[in-house]
VEXVEX-86378 format. One record per residue: residue number from 1; x, y, z of N, C-alpha, C, O in turn. Coordinates in steps of 0.2 Angstrom, whole numbers, always signed. Each point is the difference from the previous one (the first is absolute). Layout:
<rs>
<r NUM,<X,Y,Z>,<X,Y,Z>,<X,Y,Z>,<X,Y,Z>>,
...
</rs>
This chain:
<rs>
<r 1,<-92,-121,+49>,<+2,+1,+7>,<+5,-4,+2>,<+4,+2,+5>>,
<r 2,<-3,-9,-8>,<+6,-4,+2>,<+6,+3,-2>,<+5,-1,+3>>,
<r 3,<-5,+5,-10>,<+6,+2,-3>,<+3,+5,+5>,<+6,+0,+2>>,
<r 4,<-10,+5,+1>,<+3,+5,+5>,<+2,-3,+6>,<+5,+1,+2>>,
<r 5,<-9,-6,+1>,<+3,-3,+6>,<+5,-5,-1>,<+4,+0,+5>>,
<r 6,<-2,-3,-10>,<+6,-3,-1>,<+6,+5,-2>,<+5,-1,+2>>,
<r 7,<-6,+6,-6>,<+4,+5,-2>,<+3,+4,+7>,<+6,+1,+1>>,
<r 8,<-11,+1,+3>,<+3,+3,+7>,<+5,-5,+4>,<+5,+1,+3>>,
<r 9,<-8,-8,-3>,<+4,-5,+4>,<+7,-1,-4>,<+5,-1,+4>>,
<r 10,<-5,+1,-10>,<+7,-1,-3>,<+4,+6,+0>,<+6,-1,+1>>,
<r 11,<-9,+7,-1>,<+4,+5,+0>,<+3,+1,+7>,<+6,+1,+1>>,
<r 12,<-10,-3,+4>,<+4,+0,+7>,<+5,-4,+1>,<+5,+1,+3>>,
<r 13,<-5,-8,-7>,<+5,-4,+0>,<+6,+2,-6>,<+6,-3,+0>>,
<r 14,<-8,+8,-3>,<+5,+3,-5>,<+2,-7,-5>,<+6,-1,-1>>,
<r 15,<-12,-2,-1>,<+1,-5,-5>,<-6,-2,-3>,<-5,-3,+3>>,
<r 16,<+4,+4,-10>,<-7,+0,-3>,<+2,-4,-6>,<+5,+2,-3>>,
<r 17,<-10,-7,+1>,<+0,-2,-7>,<-7,+1,-3>,<-3,-4,-3>>,
<r 18,<+1,+10,+4>,<-7,+3,-2>,<+1,+3,-7>,<+4,+4,-1>>,
<r 19,<-8,-6,-4>,<+1,+4,-6>,<-8,+1,-4>,<-3,-5,-2>>,
<r 20,<+2,+12,+2>,<-6,+1,-2>,<-1,+0,-7>,<+4,+2,-4>>,
<r 21,<-10,-6,+1>,<-1,+0,-7>,<-5,+7,-2>,<-6,-1,-2>>,
<r 22,<+10,+7,+3>,<-3,+6,-1>,<+0,+2,-7>,<+5,+4,-2>>,
<r 23,<-9,-8,-2>,<+1,+2,-9>,<-2,+7,+0>,<+3,+4,-3>>,
<r 24,<-8,-2,+6>,<-3,+7,+0>,<+4,+4,+5>,<-1,-2,+6>>,
<r 25,<+5,+7,-7>,<+5,+4,+5>,<-3,+1,+7>,<+4,+1,+4>>,
<r 26,<-12,+1,-4>,<-2,+1,+6>,<-5,-5,+3>,<-3,+0,+5>>,
<r 27,<+3,-6,-8>,<-5,-5,+3>,<+4,-7,+0>,<+3,-1,-5>>,
<r 28,<-5,-3,+10>,<+3,-6,+2>,<-5,-5,+2>,<-2,+1,+5>>,
<r 29,<+0,-6,-9>,<-5,-4,+3>,<+4,-6,+3>,<-3,-4,+5>>,
<r 30,<+9,+2,-7>,<+3,-6,+2>,<+7,+1,+3>,<+4,+4,-3>>,
<r 31,<-2,-8,+7>,<+8,+0,+2>,<+2,-6,+1>,<-4,-5,+2>>,
<r 32,<+11,+4,-5>,<+3,-7,+1>,<+2,+0,+6>,<+3,+5,+2>>,
<r 33,<-3,-10,+2>,<+4,-1,+6>,<+4,-6,+0>,<-3,-5,+2>>,
<r 34,<+10,+6,-4>,<+4,-7,-1>,<+5,-1,+6>,<+5,-2,+0>>,
<r 35,<-8,+4,+6>,<+5,+1,+7>,<+1,-8,+1>,<+6,-1,+2>>,
<r 36,<-11,-4,-2>,<+0,-7,+1>,<+1,-4,-7>,<+3,-5,+1>>,
<r 37,<-5,+8,-6>,<+0,-4,-6>,<+0,+4,-6>,<-4,+5,+0>>,
<r 38,<+8,-8,-5>,<-1,+5,-7>,<+5,-4,-4>,<+2,-6,+1>>,
<r 39,<+0,+9,-6>,<+4,-2,-6>,<+7,+4,+1>,<+1,+5,+4>>,
<r 40,<+3,-6,-9>,<+7,+2,+1>,<+0,+7,+1>,<+4,+3,+3>>,
<r 41,<-9,+1,-6>,<+0,+8,+0>,<+0,+3,+7>,<+1,+6,+1>>,
<r 42,<-3,-11,+4>,<+0,+3,+6>,<+7,+1,+3>,<+1,+3,+5>>,
<r 43,<+5,-6,-8>,<+6,+2,+2>,<+3,+5,-4>,<+6,+1,+2>>,
<r 44,<-9,+2,-7>,<+3,+6,-3>,<+0,+5,+5>,<-5,+2,+3>>,
<r 45,<+11,+2,-3>,<+1,+6,+6>,<-1,+7,-4>,<+0,+0,-7>>,
<r 46,<+0,+5,+11>,<-1,+6,-2>,<+7,+3,-2>,<+5,-1,+2>>,
<r 47,<-6,+6,-7>,<+6,+4,-2>,<-2,+7,-2>,<-5,+0,-4>>,
<r 48,<+9,+5,+5>,<-1,+7,-3>,<+3,+0,-6>,<+0,+5,-4>>,
<r 49,<+3,-10,+1>,<+3,-1,-7>,<-2,-6,-2>,<+5,-4,-1>>,
<r 50,<-12,+2,+0>,<-1,-7,-1>,<+2,-2,-9>,<+1,+3,-4>>,
<r 51,<-2,-10,+5>,<+2,-2,-7>,<-6,-4,-3>,<+1,-3,-6>>,
<r 52,<-6,+3,+10>,<-6,-3,-2>,<-6,+6,+0>,<+0,+5,+3>>,
<r 53,<-6,-7,-7>,<-6,+5,+1>,<-5,-6,+0>,<+0,-6,-3>>,
<r 54,<-5,+8,+6>,<-6,-4,+1>,<-6,+3,-5>,<-2,+5,-1>>,
<r 55,<-1,-11,-3>,<-5,+3,-4>,<-6,-4,+1>,<+1,-6,+2>>,
<r 56,<-7,+7,-2>,<-7,-2,+2>,<-1,-4,-7>,<+1,+4,-5>>,
<r 57,<-3,-10,+4>,<-1,-3,-6>,<-7,-4,+1>,<-2,-2,+6>>,
<r 58,<-2,+1,-11>,<-6,-4,+0>,<+0,-5,-5>,<+2,+1,-6>>,
<r 59,<-3,-8,+8>,<-2,-5,-6>,<-5,-5,+4>,<+0,-1,+6>>,
<r 60,<-4,-2,-11>,<-5,-4,+2>,<-6,+4,+3>,<-5,-4,+1>>,
<r 61,<+5,+10,+0>,<-6,+3,+3>,<+2,+8,-1>,<+6,+2,-2>>,
<r 62,<-11,+2,+4>,<+1,+7,-2>,<-1,+4,+7>,<-1,+6,+0>>,
<r 63,<+0,-9,+6>,<-2,+4,+5>,<+6,+4,+3>,<+5,-2,+3>>,
<r 64,<-6,+9,-3>,<+5,+5,+0>,<+2,+0,+8>,<+5,+2,+1>>,
<r 65,<-7,-5,+3>,<+2,+0,+8>,<+4,-6,+2>,<+3,+1,+5>>,
<r 66,<-3,-6,-10>,<+4,-6,+2>,<+6,-1,-5>,<+0,-6,-3>>,
<r 67,<+5,+10,+2>,<+5,-1,-5>,<+5,-5,+2>,<+1,-1,+6>>,
<r 68,<+2,-3,-10>,<+6,-3,+1>,<+6,+5,+0>,<-1,+6,-2>>,
<r 69,<+7,-7,+6>,<+5,+4,+0>,<+6,-2,-4>,<+2,-6,+1>>,
<r 70,<+1,+9,-5>,<+5,-2,-4>,<+6,+5,+1>,<-1,+6,+1>>,
<r 71,<+7,-9,+0>,<+6,+4,+1>,<+4,+1,-6>,<+1,-6,-4>>,
<r 72,<+1,+12,+1>,<+5,-1,-6>,<+5,+5,+2>,<-1,+4,+4>>,
<r 73,<+7,-7,-8>,<+6,+5,+3>,<+0,+7,-4>,<-2,+0,-6>>,
<r 74,<+4,+5,+9>,<+0,+6,-3>,<+7,+3,-1>,<+0,+6,-2>>,
<r 75,<+5,-10,+2>,<+7,+1,-1>,<+5,-6,+0>,<-3,-5,+3>>,
<r 76,<+9,+5,-5>,<+4,-5,-1>,<+0,-2,+8>,<+0,+3,+5>>,
<r 77,<+1,-10,-4>,<+1,-4,+7>,<+7,-3,-1>,<+1,-4,-4>>,
<r 78,<+3,+6,+9>,<+7,-3,+0>,<-1,-7,+3>,<-4,-2,+4>>,
<r 79,<+9,-3,-6>,<+0,-6,+4>,<+0,+1,+7>,<+4,+4,+2>>,
<r 80,<-7,-8,+1>,<+0,+0,+8>,<-3,+6,+3>,<+0,+1,+6>>,
<r 81,<-3,+4,-10>,<-4,+5,+3>,<-6,-2,+2>,<-4,-4,-2>>,
<r 82,<+2,+7,+8>,<-7,-1,+3>,<-6,+2,-4>,<+1,+5,-3>>,
<r 83,<-6,-9,+2>,<-6,+3,-3>,<-3,+4,+5>,<-1,-2,+6>>,
<r 84,<-1,+9,-8>,<-4,+3,+5>,<-5,+5,-5>,<+1,+1,-6>>,
<r 85,<-6,+2,+10>,<-4,+5,-3>,<-2,+5,+5>,<+1,-2,+6>>,
<r 86,<-3,+8,-7>,<-2,+6,+4>,<-7,-2,+3>,<-5,-2,-3>>,
<r 87,<+5,+2,+10>,<-7,-3,+3>,<-4,+6,+0>,<-6,+0,+2>>,
<r 88,<+8,+6,-4>,<-4,+6,+0>,<-5,+1,+5>,<-6,+0,-2>>,
<r 89,<+8,+0,+8>,<-5,+0,+6>,<-2,+7,-1>,<+3,+4,-2>>,
<r 90,<-10,-3,+4>,<-3,+7,+1>,<+3,+3,+5>,<+2,-4,+5>>,
<r 91,<+0,+10,-5>,<+2,+4,+6>,<-5,+0,+6>,<-6,+1,-2>>,
<r 92,<+7,-2,+8>,<-4,-1,+6>,<+4,+2,+6>,<+6,+0,+1>>,
<r 93,<-9,+1,+4>,<+3,+1,+6>,<+3,-8,+1>,<-3,-5,+0>>,
<r 94,<+10,+5,+1>,<+4,-6,+1>,<+7,+2,+1>,<+2,+6,-1>>,
<r 95,<+2,-12,+2>,<+8,+1,+0>,<+3,-5,-2>,<+4,-2,+4>>,
<r 96,<-5,-1,-9>,<+4,-6,-3>,<+5,+2,-5>,<-1,+2,-6>>,
<r 97,<+7,-3,+9>,<+6,+2,-4>,<+2,-5,-6>,<-1,-6,+0>>,
<r 98,<+4,+9,-5>,<+1,-4,-5>,<+8,-2,-1>,<+4,+4,+2>>,
<r 99,<-3,-10,-3>,<+7,-2,+0>,<+2,-2,-7>,<+4,-5,+0>>,
<r 100,<-6,+7,-4>,<+2,-3,-8>,<+7,+2,-2>,<+4,-4,-4>>,
<r 101,<-2,+9,+7>,<+7,+2,-2>,<+1,+3,-7>,<+6,+3,-2>>,
<r 102,<-10,-2,-1>,<+0,+3,-6>,<+2,+7,+0>,<-2,+3,+4>>,
<r 103,<+6,+0,-9>,<+2,+7,+0>,<-6,+5,+1>,<+1,+5,+3>>,
<r 104,<-6,-7,-6>,<-6,+5,+0>,<-5,-3,+6>,<-6,+0,-1>>,
<r 105,<+8,-3,+6>,<-4,-2,+5>,<-4,+5,+3>,<+3,+5,+1>>,
<r 106,<-10,-6,+1>,<-4,+5,+3>,<+0,+0,+7>,<-2,+4,+4>>,
<r 107,<+6,-9,-1>,<+1,-1,+7>,<-5,-2,+4>,<+1,-4,+5>>,
<r 108,<-8,+5,-7>,<-5,-2,+4>,<-5,-3,-6>,<-1,+3,-5>>,
<r 109,<-2,-10,+7>,<-6,-3,-3>,<-6,+5,+0>,<-4,+1,-4>>,
<r 110,<+3,+0,+11>,<-5,+4,+1>,<+1,+3,+7>,<-5,+4,+2>>,
</rs>
């Protein structure tokens, strides 16, 4: 319930730091909200041509619903290039433009 309420509020503000831990493609038990507090990952921006990929990893436990998130490079990163990943927002009713500027930009985040 809280995830949906916060998501709607942040969508209206066109600013969201929500990250679903949806290990299973159609099920999400937990959502990270780093709007007010989080680690350096909260400052990684979206790009339609990302240089990072997020992977779910588990250590010290085997609870599939609470993975750690690990960022790995997926291509050569140039000196001074911004680190970014594809937010992969699910299509929904909305109108949030993408400003990543990549040659293959999808023009809309959702």
